[in-house]
C-alpha positions, 0 to 999 in steps of 0.5 A: 500500500502506497503512502498516498493510499494510506493518506486517502484512507486516513482522510476518508476515515476522518471525514466519515467520523466527522459526518457521523458526529455532526449528524448525531449532534443535530439529531440529538443523539445521547452520548454513550458512556462505557461502564466502569468494567469496560472502561478499565478493560479499555485502559488495560488493552491500551496499556498492554499494547503500549507494552508490546510496542515497548518490547518491539522497540527493544527488539529493534522495530521502531513504530512510525509517527502515525502510530503515536498520533493514533494513540494520542487521538485515542487517549484524548477521545476515549475518556470522554466516553468513560464512566470513570472519574478522578480525584480532583484536589481543590486549590486555595484560590478556587476554594476562595472563589467558591466560598465568596459565592457561598457567602452571598445570601439568596437574592444577591445580584451577581454580575458575570462578564463573558469576555471570551470567544469560541476558541477559548470556550473549551477552558472557560465554558465549563467554568461558566456553566458551573458558576451559573448552576451555582447561582441558579441553585442558590437563588442568586440573581444573575446579570450577564454581559460581555466585552467581547462580541461573542461573549453573550452568545457563549453566555446563552449557551451556558445558560441553556446547559445549566437549565438542563439540570432538573433541579434548576429546571424545576425552579422555573426561572424567569428571564428579566426577573431571575437572570438577564443578558445585557449583551455586548458593548464595545469600548473595552475598559471605558465600558467598565468605567462608565458602568461605575456611574451608570450601567444603563448608559452602556446597555440601553437594551439587552441582548433580546432588544428589551429596554433596560428599564423594562427589566425588573431585575436591573430596573433599580441597578444603577451602578456597581454599588447595586452589584453584590458580587462579580465574576469575570470569565476572561481570555485576554484583553479586555478582561480580568486585568481591566476589570480589576484596575477599573471596577475593583480599584476605583469602584470597590467591586468584589470580584472573582475570575476565571481565566485561560491557563495562559492568562492566569499567571498574569492575574495571580498578583491581584489574588495575592493582594486581595483585589480578586476574591478567588481565581479559576485557572484553565481546565484544572480550575474548572474541574476544581470548582466542579469538585467544590460543588460536588457536581462533576461536569465537562471540566472534570471529564476534560481533565480525565482526557488530559490526564490520559493523554499525558500518560500516553505521551510519557509512555512514548517518551520512554519508548522513544528514548529506548529506541534511541539508545538501542539504535546505537546512535549515542555510540556514534556520537 
């Protein structure tokens, strides 16, 4: 079989898989979960096959890179269909964010700013869903907005997923009274600055076109003085840094944040100075918050997938080193 034929087969297989996945998505197919025994059996099968590759490598039969790519693909995707869970240790910064929300009495107004777009959703969307679920479960009033154009759309999807929880669905939450989506406003940190004196001047209408004054939830919310707590979900600029510098420092807004793993180190200093009341960093932050809620979600599932991928990568690093030393290249050097 030629290389060209192999490539065509690979492209064809990926196309068929993508088509089936898309049809399942639009048709509302429910994801199938492997039972715990089947999940363990799949892990053992992968482990045995890696051991076999290791033995073959010692015998001088190196594997091609396509095999490595195949195993990485399996390691990333297979855990998404497993019923297994892993223990998640909750960091102090995530626990602080959880405790800050826990301290709010029912009826408190929480402002959540969705400052990210779809490329950052794998890390931030699980946080958004968990934070919304907590607010809805504990009867906190949620005010949604975004400084990124696609932020309010991400919020709508997160709200819909949070509403799928039977406990939340049974509350029959009403838009405009229990939660509201003010939509997107351009202007970056200048929007935050203006909201400090008059929120309605920046959001005359909400995401659905309703007038600000016609929404019972925000009718008496003039500025940050009427907001009990805030949660910023950020992937960059504008985001947490600007919220801290303007809303927190200038207007005294109490705020926690959820950031991508790349941005989190940039905002850790604000956590240490007390300007932030908690921080969720990357996928692990989302999983830790779910663990604090005792409600595993996408973050926990994605972390399991990430852990499997890391283990497979480590296995192939070991196999690669064995192949290197057994080939005698080191002696030639």
